[in-house]
matplotlib code that plots the C-alpha trace (Angstrom):
import matplotlib.pyplot as plt

x = [0.0, 3.0, 4.6, 8.0, 9.4, 8.1, 9.5, 13.0, 12.9, 12.1, 14.9, 17.4, 16.4, 19.5, 17.3, 15.8, 17.1, 15.5, 15.9, 14.8, 13.1, 14.4, 13.0, 15.1, 17.2, 14.1, 13.1, 9.6, 9.2, 10.7, 10.8, 11.7, 13.0, 12.9, 15.1, 13.2, 14.5, 15.2, 15.9, 12.4, 12.1, 9.2, 8.5, 6.8, 6.2, 6.7, 5.3, 5.4, 4.2, 0.8, 2.1, 4.6, 2.3, 1.3, 4.6, 6.2, 8.4, 7.2, 7.5, 11.1, 12.0, 10.6, 12.8, 15.8, 15.2, 14.7, 18.1, 19.8, 18.5, 19.1, 19.3, 15.6, 13.4, 10.3, 8.9, 6.0, 4.1, 0.9, -1.2, -4.5, -7.3, -9.2, -6.2, -7.0, -4.0, -1.7, -3.4, -3.2, 0.6, 1.3, -0.7, 0.9, 4.4, 3.5, 2.6, -0.3, -3.0, -2.5, -6.2, -5.2, -6.7, -6.6, -9.3, -7.7, -10.9, -14.2, -12.3, -9.1, -8.3, -4.8, -4.4, -1.3, 0.7, 3.6, 5.9, 7.9, 10.9]
y = [0.0, 2.3, 4.2, 3.0, 6.5, 6.1, 2.6, 3.7, 6.6, 4.2, 1.8, 4.6, 5.7, 5.4, 4.3, 1.3, -2.0, -4.1, -7.8, -10.1, -13.3, -16.4, -19.9, -22.6, -19.8, -18.1, -14.6, -14.9, -11.7, -8.9, -7.2, -3.7, -3.1, 0.5, 1.5, 3.7, 5.4, 3.6, 0.2, 0.0, -1.5, -1.8, -4.0, -2.2, -3.9, -7.6, -9.4, -12.9, -13.8, -15.5, -18.8, -19.0, -17.9, -20.4, -22.2, -20.6, -18.2, -15.1, -16.8, -17.8, -14.3, -12.7, -15.1, -14.3, -10.5, -10.6, -12.4, -9.9, -7.0, -8.7, -5.3, -4.7, -4.0, -4.1, -4.5, -2.8, -3.4, -2.6, -4.6, -4.4, -5.6, -7.1, -9.3, -12.0, -14.1, -11.2, -10.6, -14.4, -14.3, -11.5, -13.2, -16.6, -15.2, -13.5, -10.0, -8.4, -6.2, -2.7, -1.8, 1.1, 1.2, 3.7, 3.8, 4.4, 4.1, 2.1, -1.1, -0.8, -0.3, -0.6, -2.4, -2.2, -4.9, -4.9, -7.4, -6.5, -8.7]
z = [0.0, 0.4, -2.5, -3.7, -2.7, 0.9, 1.1, -0.1, 2.4, 5.3, 4.2, 4.4, 7.9, 10.2, 13.1, 11.3, 9.9, 7.2, 6.8, 4.0, 5.2, 3.5, 3.4, 1.7, 0.1, -1.4, -0.4, 1.1, 3.0, 5.0, 8.4, 9.5, 13.0, 14.3, 17.2, 19.6, 22.8, 26.1, 24.4, 23.0, 19.5, 17.1, 14.1, 11.3, 8.9, 8.8, 5.7, 4.3, 0.8, 1.0, -0.4, 2.5, 5.3, 8.0, 7.9, 11.0, 9.1, 10.9, 14.3, 13.6, 12.4, 15.6, 17.6, 15.5, 15.7, 19.4, 19.7, 17.5, 19.6, 22.9, 24.7, 24.1, 27.2, 25.1, 21.6, 20.0, 16.8, 15.0, 12.6, 10.8, 13.1, 10.1, 9.3, 11.9, 11.0, 11.9, 15.3, 16.0, 15.2, 17.7, 20.4, 19.7, 20.1, 23.4, 22.4, 24.3, 22.7, 24.2, 23.7, 21.5, 18.0, 15.2, 12.5, 9.1, 7.1, 7.1, 6.1, 8.1, 11.8, 13.2, 16.5, 18.6, 20.5, 22.9, 24.5, 27.7, 28.2]

ax = plt.figure().add_subplot(projection="3d")
ax.plot(x, y, z, "-o")
ax.set_aspect("equal")
plt.show()
């Protein structure tokens, strides 16, 4: 949904890291980790191609990212409320719904999650 220009700008931010998600040497998605203040990190976005969803790739990536950023005191992320699979993923890996939502339009509401280590 983002423009190419906005995506390139986000990739070039000095406070964020992008990783390509691979499965069996094939690129199947990506994740962006944003460094916040006080050892707080956020994931925005994470995506896995539809044909590779439901295979544990995202769960494994979260584990790897949390190991890379082992100084993190907490993690934050947001996802689309209507994407039930995304919400299930966050809850499955231990993130808690913060109760905060943001209505984008009549078909999309963002819901926010956090994980305190």
